[in-house]
N, C-alpha and C positions, 0 to 999 in steps of 0.2 A: 533530435529525439529519434535517432535511427534505432538505438536499442529498445526493445520492448514495444515496437510499433503495434504489433498485432494484439498485444495485450490492452493497450489503450484503446485501439479501435473497437475491440470486443466490448470493452466496458462502456465507452461513450457514445457509440453509434446510436443506441436507442433514444438518447437525449437530443440528438441533432434534428434540425428541421427537415422537412420532406426530401428535397433533392439531395441534400448532403447525406441523409440517412440511407438513401438508396445506393449511393456510392459505397458507403461502408458495408452495407449488406451484400453487395456484389463482390466486394474484396473478401469478406468473411466466408462467403459461399465456396470460394475456391481461391485461397491466397496464392497458391503456386501459379495458377492461370493468371491472376492479376499481375504477378511479377513478370510474366512474359508478355502481357498485353501492351499495346500502344495506348496512348491516352484517349485516342478516338475509339478504339475497341471497348475500353472500359466505360467510356461515356455511353456508347450504344447499349452495352450490356445492363447498365444501371438506369437507362431511360433518362439520362441527364445530358450534360454538354461538356466539352473540354474545359470551359471556364469553370464549371461547377466542380470538376475533378481537381483543377488547380486550387480552387478555394478550399476544397477538402483537405488537400495536402498542407496547406498553410495553417488550417485549424490545428493540425497535429504536429506543427513545428518544422515542416519541410518547406524549402523555398520553391520546389516544383515537383513535378511527377517523377522526374529521374531519381531524386532522392528517396522518394517513397518505394519505387520499384527495387532499388538496391536494398533497402531495409527489408522488404518483403522476401526478396530472393534469399538473403542471408538468413532470415528467421526460418523460412520454410525448408531450406537446406539443412539447417542445424537440427530442426525438429525431425526431419525424415531420418537423418543419421542416428539420432538418439531415440527414435521410436516414441517421442513424446505424445504423439496424437493417438496412440492405441487406446481406445476406450473413451477418448475425449469427445464430447458432444453427444454421447449416448445418454438418453434419459433413462433413469432407473424406474422401472415399472413395478407396481405393487406385487406382480407375480414373478418377478425376476428371482432366480436362485441367489442365495446370500453371497456365494462366491463370485457371481457376476457383478453384483452391487459393490462388493469390496474391490474388485478389479477396476471398475469405473471410478470409484472414489480415489484409489491410489493414483491412477492415471491423471485425473483431473487435478488433484492436489500437487502432484509432482510438477505438472505443467504450469500451474499458478505460481509456484516458487520460482521456477525458471524464468517466467515472464516477469515476475516482480524484480528478480535479481537483474534481469537485462535492462529494465527501465529505471532501475534506481540510480539516483545521482550520487556517486561516491563522494563528490566534493561537498554536496549539501549534507550528507551524513557526517562527514568530518567537521563541518562548521557547527552542526547541532551538538556533536560530542564535545567540541572545545567550549561551547557556551555552557553545557551542563556541568563540565568540570570547574569552570570559573564561577558558576552561579552561586549566590547565597542561598537560594532555594529554587527548586524546579517543581512545578505543578503539572500533572497530566489529567486532562479532562476526557471523559467518555461515558456513554450510558449503554446499558444492555450488553451485547457481546463485545462491543468496543470498550465499554467500561471494564469488563473483565480483563481485557488485554492491557488496558491502562493500569488497572490495579496490580496486575502481575509485574508490569515494568517497574512501577514505582517500588514495589517490594524488593525486586532484584537490585535496583540502584541503591536502596537503603542498605542492603546486605553488604555492599562494598564501600559503605561510608559516604554515600552521596545524600545530601538533604533533599529528599524527593517525596512527594505525597500525591495521592489521588483520592478524590471524594465522590461517592455515588450520589450524594445529595446535591441538588442543583443550587440551593441557597448557600451551602457550605463552600461550593466551588466559586460562586460569585464573590462571597466575602473574602475567601482566600486570595482570589485574583486581585481584589481591590487593595490588598497589602503588598503586592509585588512592586518592584522598583527596577530601574534600569540596571542591566547586568543579570537579572533573574531570567528564568526560562519558563514558558508555558507552552505545552504540547496538547493540541487537540486531535482526538482520534474519532474518526467518523467515516463509515464507508462512502455514503453519498455526499458527505460534507454539508448537510442541510439540517442537522439536529440543533434545535434552538438551545438545549441544555449545554451543548459544547460551544456553539457560536458565541453566546453571551459572555461567558467567562473569558474566552480567548479575546473577544473585543476589549473587555475590561483590562485584561493583561496588557494588550497592545497600547491602550490609553495610559497605562502606568509606565510605559517605556520598556517593558520586558521583551526579550527575544521571543518571538511566536513562531510555532512550528505546526504544520498541519500534516497529519497522516491520513490519506484519503485515496479512494479509487478514482476520484474525479478531479483532475487537475484545473478544470474549469468549474469551480463551485464556490459558494459563499465562504466556506471554511478556508480554501486555498487563497481567495482574495484577501482574507483577513491576515494570513500568515506571512512572515518574512521569508520563511524556508518551507518548502513543500516536498514531502516524501510520498511518492505514489505507490499504491498497491494494486495488483491485478486481482480480478475477481471473475467468477464464472458461475452463474446461477444454475442450479439443477433442480430436479423435481421436488426434492425434500430439503434443499439447502438454498434459501432465498435471502435477498437483501445482505444484511451484515453477516449472516451465518456463512455466505459464500466467500467472504473476505477475511474472516478471522485469522486463518493460517497466514495469509499474506501480511496482515497487520503484525502478528507475532514475529514473523521474519524481519519485517522492517525495523521494528522496535529492538529486536535482538541484534541487528547490525549496529545500532546506536549503542546499546549496552556493551557490546564487544569493543567498539571504538573507545568508549569511556574507560573500560577496564584496561585497555592497551595504554591509554594516557596516564593512568594512575596504578601502574603495575605493582609497585611496592606496597601501596596502601591496599590494594585489592588483595594481594597475596596475604598480607597480614590480617585483613578482615576475614578472609576464608578460613585462616588458621584459628582465629579466635572463635568464630561462630560455630565451626565444625566441633571444636573441643567442648563448647558449652552445651551443645545439643547432644553430645554423645551419650550422655546418661539417659536420654529419652528414646534410645534405640533399643529394640528387643534383641537379645543375644540369639545367635543361631542355635537351633536345636541339634 
């Protein structure tokens, strides 16, 4: 999990128990310093022990502290070179000028997309795309902002000829999931991975033998535990963008990678679908004045 380490640490540190959380907080307070620190120095700075630091590393997929240091050094060096951190971490105050707020939003969203791309498992995206192309039907579950992302993805896949649907109603989602079969695909979208209206239909889909996919910011969550394939998103909460709102751009990016991979695999069908749908909708466009 070398790629995207900081993004996952940022997202999951608040959910960790005391000592492990302090290690994460010490790293996030100064990632560059952590990359240069010995395991003993980081343990002292976080008020923990070398054994706790090692346990923290394993939680995030590293065999030991050396692997974490390399990942942190790589990411902080890349961020410094690209100036990703400009404005990141600044809380927007009610009295901030709008141009300042816009700058902070742009910096935060740019960093989130970079972190999401860094931690995204390309092999998992490819497997999801292969499953969607082969599926008799694909269902995407989500509510609230995640539901909007799910609905948009379903519409885009239908636009290129893929049999894909998303339902906002929990009962419809469950009923549709019950009709899935082996070879079908079910995708659950949830920032924290704990939304019952997403968990229940995904569990039903799994029971019916469908390929299950989780799109979530928390790789250690009930949704991720249910899924055969997990695609993680980065998130960073700010003053006026909490919870799912903080992750919606990352969710759209991850779903877009799946969409592009599907389109690549069905290029001739996709090209024909674009041609037909653009032509039929042309009469609904207002002529330029």
